[in-house]
C-alpha positions in Angstrom: 9.7 -2.3 -31.9 9.2 -4.2 -28.6 6.1 -5.3 -26.9 4.3 -2.5 -25.1 3.2 -3.6 -21.7 0.5 -1.9 -19.7 1.8 -0.5 -16.5 -0.2 -1.6 -13.4 -2.1 0.2 -10.7 -1.3 -1.5 -7.5 -3.2 -1.3 -4.2 -0.9 -1.8 -1.2 -2.1 -2.6 2.3 -0.1 -3.4 5.5 -0.6 -4.0 9.2 2.2 -4.3 11.7 1.1 -7.6 13.3 -0.9 -10.8 12.6 -3.3 -9.8 15.4 -4.5 -7.0 13.1 -5.5 -9.2 10.2 -9.1 -7.9 10.3 -7.7 -4.4 9.8 -5.8 -5.6 6.8 -9.0 -7.0 5.3 -10.7 -3.6 6.0 -7.8 -1.7 4.3 -8.0 -3.9 1.2 -11.8 -3.6 1.1 -11.6 0.2 1.5 -9.0 0.5 -1.3 -11.0 -1.7 -3.6 -14.1 0.4 -3.0 -12.2 3.7 -3.6 -10.2 2.6 -6.7 -12.4 1.0 -9.3 -9.7 0.3 -11.8 -6.7 -1.5 -10.5 -4.6 -4.5 -11.5 -3.3 -6.1 -8.4 -3.5 -6.0 -4.6 -0.3 -6.5 -2.6 -0.5 -6.8 1.2 1.9 -7.3 4.0 2.0 -8.1 7.7 5.0 -6.5 9.4 6.6 -3.3 10.7 6.8 -0.4 8.3 10.5 -0.2 9.4 11.2 -3.7 8.0 12.4 -3.2 4.5 12.4 -7.0 3.9 8.6 -7.5 3.8 7.7 -10.0 1.1 5.0 -7.8 -0.5 7.0 -4.6 -0.2 10.0 -6.2 -2.0 7.7 -7.6 -4.7 6.2 -4.1 -5.2 9.7 -2.5 -5.3 10.9 -5.0 -7.9 7.8 -4.2 -10.0 8.5 -0.5 -9.7 12.1 -0.8 -10.6 11.1 -2.9 -13.7 8.8 -0.1 -14.7 5.7 -2.3 -14.4 3.8 0.1 -12.1 2.1 3.3 -13.0 0.6 4.1 -9.6 0.7 2.7 -6.0 -2.4 3.4 -4.0 -2.4 3.2 -0.2 -5.0 4.1 2.4 -2.3 5.8 4.6 1.2 6.8 3.5 2.7 5.0 6.5 1.3 1.7 5.3 4.0 1.7 2.6 7.0 2.6 4.7 7.7 4.4 8.0 10.9 6.2 6.9 10.0 9.7 5.6 12.8 9.9 3.0 11.5 6.7 1.3 7.9 7.7 1.5 8.4 10.6 -0.9 10.3 8.5 -3.4 7.3 6.4 -4.4 4.3 8.3 -5.4 1.3 7.3 -3.4 -2.3 8.5 -3.3 -3.8 9.1 0.1 -7.5 8.3 0.1 -8.1 9.5 3.6 -11.4 11.4 3.8 -12.9 12.5 7.1 -16.2 10.9 6.4 -14.9 7.6 4.9 -12.0 5.7 6.3 -11.4 2.0 6.8 -13.2 0.5 9.7 -11.0 0.0 12.8 -8.6 2.7 11.7 -7.5 4.9 14.7 -5.1 7.7 15.0 -1.6 6.4 14.4 0.7 6.4 17.4 3.9 5.8 15.5 4.6 2.5 17.2 4.5 0.3 14.1 
């Protein structure tokens, strides 16, 4: 018998540029308020089309090593902008018409 490791619940937040650091803080705060039991927060600054983001690669390695039970994002496009990859990693969308992170506007698809 091997050691049984608890798989983690990961909160993931991303913004496309460093000028939006305040929005990143708001995303993390929102996720932490919505998900009471989580193990780790991973965040990135960079385009959702960039598959070499440091946090994204760390998350992907953890998933491939079977260390993650669930990834929670405020918006599905925060994880990745490519539709075919979005469906391959289960995410939970916490969007609610009455509660969404401050500073979040309708997405234009430019990040």
